C-alpha atoms as a printed R data frame, in Angstrom:
    type eleno elety resid chain resno       x       y       z
1   ATOM     1    CA   MET     A     1   9.567 -11.577 -20.495
2   ATOM     2    CA   ASP     A     2  11.033 -11.451 -16.998
3   ATOM     3    CA   LEU     A     3   8.870  -9.485 -14.571
4   ATOM     4    CA   SER     A     4  10.706 -10.530 -11.424
5   ATOM     5    CA   PHE     A     5  11.642  -6.872 -10.854
6   ATOM     6    CA   LEU     A     6   8.032  -5.905 -10.128
7   ATOM     7    CA   PRO     A     7   8.081  -6.610  -6.372
8   ATOM     8    CA   ALA     A     8  10.724  -3.865  -6.005
9   ATOM     9    CA   VAL     A     9   8.560  -1.543  -8.100
10  ATOM    10    CA   ASN     A    10   5.554  -2.436  -5.942
11  ATOM    11    CA   ALA     A    11   7.438  -1.664  -2.734
12  ATOM    12    CA   THR     A    12   8.597   1.644  -4.207
13  ATOM    13    CA   LEU     A    13   5.046   2.589  -5.192
14  ATOM    14    CA   ASN     A    14   3.806   1.657  -1.702
15  ATOM    15    CA   GLY     A    15   6.590   3.710  -0.131
16  ATOM    16    CA   ILE     A    16   5.830   6.734  -2.303
17  ATOM    17    CA   ALA     A    17   2.122   6.451  -1.451
18  ATOM    18    CA   GLY     A    18   2.984   6.334   2.262
19  ATOM    19    CA   VAL     A    19   5.197   9.421   2.029
20  ATOM    20    CA   LEU     A    20   2.511  11.280   0.066
21  ATOM    21    CA   ILE     A    21  -0.116  10.386   2.677
22  ATOM    22    CA   VAL     A    22   2.084  11.848   5.420
23  ATOM    23    CA   ILE     A    23   2.683  14.979   3.328
24  ATOM    24    CA   GLY     A    24  -1.070  15.227   2.755
25  ATOM    25    CA   ILE     A    25  -1.681  15.091   6.513
26  ATOM    26    CA   VAL     A    26   0.840  17.878   7.092
27  ATOM    27    CA   LEU     A    27  -0.680  20.002   4.321
28  ATOM    28    CA   ILE     A    28  -4.235  19.727   5.629
29  ATOM    29    CA   LYS     A    29  -3.087  20.603   9.150
30  ATOM    30    CA   GLN     A    30  -1.565  23.730   7.576
31  ATOM    31    CA   LYS     A    31  -4.947  24.377   5.896
32  ATOM    32    CA   LYS     A    32  -3.390  24.108   2.422
33  ATOM    33    CA   ILE     A    33  -6.463  22.461   0.941
34  ATOM    34    CA   ASP     A    34  -5.531  22.637  -2.755
35  ATOM    35    CA   ALA     A    35  -2.041  21.215  -2.137
36  ATOM    36    CA   HIS     A    36  -3.551  18.547   0.151
37  ATOM    37    CA   ARG     A    37  -6.001  17.548  -2.578
38  ATOM    38    CA   LYS     A    38  -3.251  17.226  -5.192
39  ATOM    39    CA   VAL     A    39  -0.972  15.212  -2.925
40  ATOM    40    CA   MET     A    40  -3.732  12.832  -1.827
41  ATOM    41    CA   LEU     A    41  -4.785  12.279  -5.456
42  ATOM    42    CA   ALA     A    42  -1.125  11.510  -6.219
43  ATOM    43    CA   ALA     A    43  -1.071   9.032  -3.308
44  ATOM    44    CA   PHE     A    44  -4.179   7.393  -4.734
45  ATOM    45    CA   ALA     A    45  -2.558   7.252  -8.185
46  ATOM    46    CA   MET     A    46   0.500   5.527  -6.658
47  ATOM    47    CA   SER     A    47  -1.770   2.998  -4.958
48  ATOM    48    CA   CYS     A    48  -3.593   2.364  -8.246
49  ATOM    49    CA   LEU     A    49  -0.294   1.873 -10.083
50  ATOM    50    CA   PHE     A    50   0.754  -0.485  -7.299
51  ATOM    51    CA   LEU     A    51  -2.404  -2.556  -7.746
52  ATOM    52    CA   VAL     A    52  -1.892  -2.854 -11.514
53  ATOM    53    CA   SER     A    53   1.771  -3.800 -11.024
54  ATOM    54    CA   TYR     A    54   0.947  -6.266  -8.231
55  ATOM    55    CA   LEU     A    55  -1.714  -8.022 -10.305
56  ATOM    56    CA   THR     A    56   0.619  -8.112 -13.318
57  ATOM    57    CA   HIS     A    57   3.349  -9.750 -11.230
58  ATOM    58    CA   TYR     A    58   0.833 -12.146  -9.691
59  ATOM    59    CA   ALA     A    59  -0.380 -13.282 -13.127
60  ATOM    60    CA   TRP     A    60   3.176 -13.519 -14.515
61  ATOM    61    CA   ARG     A    61   4.392 -15.531 -11.552
62  ATOM    62    CA   ALA     A    62   1.457 -17.953 -11.859
63  ATOM    63    CA   ALA     A    63   2.134 -18.433 -15.581
64  ATOM    64    CA   VAL     A    64   5.928 -18.680 -15.394
65  ATOM    65    CA   LYS     A    65   6.650 -20.248 -12.014
66  ATOM    66    CA   GLY     A    66   3.446 -22.196 -11.526
67  ATOM    67    CA   GLY     A    67   2.705 -20.490  -8.221
68  ATOM    68    CA   THR     A    68   1.689 -17.042  -7.149
69  ATOM    69    CA   HIS     A    69   3.502 -16.524  -3.851
70  ATOM    70    CA   THR     A    70   7.063 -16.368  -2.642
71  ATOM    71    CA   LYS     A    71   7.510 -18.632   0.363
72  ATOM    72    CA   PHE     A    72   8.760 -17.000   3.541
73  ATOM    73    CA   ASN     A    73  11.419 -19.182   5.175
74  ATOM    74    CA   GLY     A    74  12.317 -16.972   8.126
75  ATOM    75    CA   GLU     A    75  12.329 -18.443  11.607
76  ATOM    76    CA   GLY     A    76  11.889 -17.202  15.151
77  ATOM    77    CA   PHE     A    77  11.410 -13.474  15.613
78  ATOM    78    CA   LEU     A    78  11.107 -12.736  11.875
79  ATOM    79    CA   LYS     A    79   8.458 -15.408  11.407
80  ATOM    80    CA   ALA     A    80   6.571 -14.165  14.473
81  ATOM    81    CA   ILE     A    81   6.444 -10.688  12.944
82  ATOM    82    CA   TYR     A    82   6.012 -11.589   9.276
83  ATOM    83    CA   TYR     A    83   2.818 -13.643   9.329
84  ATOM    84    CA   PRO     A    84   0.705 -11.370  11.564
85  ATOM    85    CA   MET     A    85   1.900  -8.369   9.543
86  ATOM    86    CA   LEU     A    86   1.080 -10.120   6.270
87  ATOM    87    CA   GLY     A    87  -2.358 -11.160   7.516
88  ATOM    88    CA   THR     A    88  -3.335  -7.713   8.731
89  ATOM    89    CA   HIS     A    89  -1.819  -6.123   5.608
90  ATOM    90    CA   ILE     A    90  -3.891  -8.327   3.286
91  ATOM    91    CA   LEU     A    91  -7.089  -7.911   5.297
92  ATOM    92    CA   LEU     A    92  -6.822  -4.128   5.539
93  ATOM    93    CA   ALA     A    93  -5.632  -3.760   1.922
94  ATOM    94    CA   MET     A    94  -9.002  -5.079   0.777
95  ATOM    95    CA   PHE     A    95 -10.678  -2.023   2.307
96  ATOM    96    CA   VAL     A    96  -8.269   0.675   1.131
97  ATOM    97    CA   PRO     A    97  -9.702   1.132  -2.398
98  ATOM    98    CA   ILE     A    98 -13.252   1.480  -1.063
99  ATOM    99    CA   LEU     A    99 -12.288   3.816   1.769
100 ATOM   100    CA   ALA     A   100  -9.939   5.893  -0.385
101 ATOM   101    CA   VAL     A   101 -12.483   6.380  -3.181
102 ATOM   102    CA   TRP     A   102 -15.144   7.292  -0.617
103 ATOM   103    CA   ALA     A   103 -12.842   9.785   1.114
104 ATOM   104    CA   ILE     A   104 -11.705  11.316  -2.182
105 ATOM   105    CA   ARG     A   105 -15.272  11.640  -3.425
106 ATOM   106    CA   LEU     A   106 -16.375  13.415  -0.245
107 ATOM   107    CA   GLY     A   107 -13.302  15.654  -0.309
108 ATOM   108    CA   LEU     A   108 -13.754  16.666  -3.941
109 ATOM   109    CA   LYS     A   109 -17.423  17.458  -3.277
110 ATOM   110    CA   ARG     A   110 -16.284  19.539  -0.263
111 ATOM   111    CA   GLN     A   111 -18.457  17.567   2.121
112 ATOM   112    CA   ASP     A   112 -15.850  18.356   4.737
113 ATOM   113    CA   ASP     A   113 -17.607  17.020   7.845
114 ATOM   114    CA   LYS     A   114 -18.311  13.651   6.227
115 ATOM   115    CA   HIS     A   115 -14.822  13.626   4.689
116 ATOM   116    CA   ARG     A   116 -13.212  14.126   8.131
117 ATOM   117    CA   LYS     A   117 -15.240  11.240   9.589
118 ATOM   118    CA   VAL     A   118 -14.198   8.865   6.806
119 ATOM   119    CA   VAL     A   119 -10.503   9.831   6.778
120 ATOM   120    CA   LYS     A   120 -10.339   9.287  10.526
121 ATOM   121    CA   TYR     A   121 -10.302   5.578   9.624
122 ATOM   122    CA   THR     A   122  -9.069   5.676   6.030
123 ATOM   123    CA   VAL     A   123  -5.746   7.428   6.610
124 ATOM   124    CA   PRO     A   124  -4.375   5.144   9.343
125 ATOM   125    CA   ILE     A   125  -5.464   2.030   7.439
126 ATOM   126    CA   TRP     A   126  -4.061   3.274   4.121
127 ATOM   127    CA   LEU     A   127  -0.809   4.357   5.756
128 ATOM   128    CA   TYR     A   128  -0.487   1.018   7.576
129 ATOM   129    CA   VAL     A   129  -1.032  -0.897   4.329
130 ATOM   130    CA   SER     A   130   1.525   1.252   2.489
131 ATOM   131    CA   VAL     A   131   4.205   0.944   5.171
132 ATOM   132    CA   THR     A   132   3.660  -2.761   5.821
133 ATOM   133    CA   GLY     A   133   3.766  -3.358   2.059
134 ATOM   134    CA   VAL     A   134   7.334  -2.054   2.050
135 ATOM   135    CA   LEU     A   135   8.250  -4.020   5.189
136 ATOM   136    CA   ILE     A   136   6.805  -7.232   3.755
137 ATOM   137    CA   TYR     A   137   8.835  -6.709   0.583
138 ATOM   138    CA   VAL     A   138  12.034  -6.227   2.607
139 ATOM   139    CA   MET     A   139  11.340  -9.293   4.721
140 ATOM   140    CA   LEU     A   140  10.353 -11.462   1.758
141 ATOM   141    CA   TYR     A   141  13.054 -10.429  -0.703
142 ATOM   142    CA   HIS     A   142  15.958  -9.304   1.480
143 ATOM   143    CA   LEU     A   143  15.631 -11.110   4.836
144 ATOM   144    CA   ASN     A   144  14.234 -14.392   3.547
145 ATOM   145    CA   PRO     A   145  16.654 -17.334   3.595
146 ATOM   146    CA   GLU     A   146  16.461 -19.115   0.228
147 ATOM   147    CA   GLY     A   147  13.538 -16.924  -0.822
148 ATOM   148    CA   GLY     A   148  12.838 -14.060  -3.179
């Protein structure tokens, strides 16, 4: 079974999560709490689907290609952007599930003051990870000489 299409799915899921996060921000600023809750839960669902798809692709690639990563062959400006972005993306992505679950739990319990304090950090990190996930996909699969 060929699962080489999953990186495009992963980027799409990341992109959808990012758009939903922005919509959620707009909704809460408009004090549309119920709509905000639904949109943020949808963003979390997209991130969960991403994680399942990412891990599936990772395992498939290891089994079929004998390695888990696609090599980035870009030079110059692209290389100078790609590796710092990838490093910060990976580092921050490790915290998103914890922060998102914490924020969602506080929000659903209507512990609004605590929720606001947590999302002050969670939202920018989660949004950064979602957006850079898409950018990394584009760089790795569309701007990568002899890659993808």
